[in-house]
N, C-alpha and C positions, 0 to 999 in steps of 0.2 A: 754148846748150846743150836739146838736145830730150828729151823724152820716150820710156821706154823703150816698146818695142810689142811685141805678138805675145806669146808664155807668158811673157817675162819681166817684161813690163808687167803682164801678169793678174798674176804671182805677186807684184810689187811691191805692187800694189793689194789683191791681199788680206793682204797683210801688215800693210799700213796700216791695211785697215780692222779687222783682229783687233786690233792696237794700240789703235787708238780703241775699240772695243768694251771691252777689260779695261779701258782706261781710265775708262771712264765706268760702272765697277761701283763702288757708292757705298762709301766707307771704314767706314761705319757698319755694313753689310751684313756687310761681311768682319769687322770683331770682333765681330760677334755669331756669324756662324759660330765663329771663335777661341773666343769665351767658351762657347760651347755645348758644343763638342768638347772641351775640356778640362775644364769640368765633369763631362761625363760620366764621364770615365778614374778621378777622383779619387772622384766619387760612387759608383759601382759599385764600388769598392776599399772604402767605406766600408759598401757593404750587404753584402758578404761577409763583413766584419771583424763585422756584427753576426750574422750569420747563424748563427755560431758562437762566442762568445766565448771558449771555451777555447780552441777550437785558434788562435784569434787569440794570445792571450796566450800560448801556448806557443810559437809563432812566433816573438814576439817574444823571448824566452827563449834557443829553441833558434836559429835562424837568423838574425833582424834583428838582436840583440845591439847595441841604441843606446847608444853610452856616455851615463854619466853617469846618466840614467832607468832607474829599473825596468821589467820587461818590462809592471806592469798598468799604471804610469803612462803609459808610452812608447805602449802599444794604446791608453789613454783619448783622451789628446793626439790621436794619428792620426786616431780614430773621429769625434772633434768637430772636427779641421779639414775631413778627407774628408765630412762630412756637412752641416756648418754651412758652409763658404765655397761650394759649386758652387751651392745656391739662388742665392747674392747674386751670381757672377759672371752665373748666367742671366739675373739678372733685369737685371742691370747697378747693382745697387746698391750702394755703396760696395765699388767695383769694386776699385781700388788698393790699399787696404786689405785686402779680401779676399783676393788675389792673394798678399798678400807669406808668409801662411803657408804656403802651396802651396808657392811657391819655397823658401822656407825648407826641408819637407818633403822637395821634389825634392833639394835641396841637400845632406840627409843621408843619404838613400837613394842616391844616389850615391856620396858618399865613403863611407860606411860598410857598405853594405847589398848592391847591387849595381854594383861599379863596372864592371863590363865590360859594363852597358847604355846606356854615356854617351850614345849617339846617341839611344836613346829620350829620355832625359833631359834632351838638350840641347833635343831638340824642346819637351818641355814647359816646360822653363824660358824659352827662345826667347817662347811664348807669352804664359806668363806675364809676364816681362820687358815685353813689348810693351803688355800692358794695363797694368803700373804706371805707364811712362812715358808711355806717347802716350792712356791714359785708354780707356775702355769703346767710345765711337763715339756716334753721334748715335741709334743705337735703341739705349738704355738708359734705365733710371731716373734713373741718375746726370745724364745730359742735360737732361732735362724736370724735375728738383728743383733743379738748379746756381742757374740764376736767380733762382730764391724764395729759395733759402738767402743766397745773394749781397744779395738787399733785404734780407732779415731782420735781417743783419749792417751793413747800410750801406754797403756795397762798390759 
């Protein structure tokens, strides 16, 4: 079988080169970008909550209406998660554990607050699930600290 030549061959070569280039991007870099992106979404939301606490509580009372929890309690929990977990994600420290509360928040937001924003919430959940299931990647504190932790516990 002969190799394609001319424009068709050039197009196939370009496609192969682009595929090889994409495959060469390190997994750790991609996961770092995902961690930073999702962390910024939640952290910005936490900062907005802090900027006007009375407005935040009012939103939880009038619009968000999270079941089971009172507005003040729900606002405090949301602010703690949104301000506490993103720095951990950005650093890649306790990544799997830090992603879980944000994944839970995403589910609550989708089910009870803004069900019509499912496409945005699906993106958030996909990123968080990837981090929970596959870890933070090589460019993370978890990656550097794990061998020390395993040696310490004798594994």
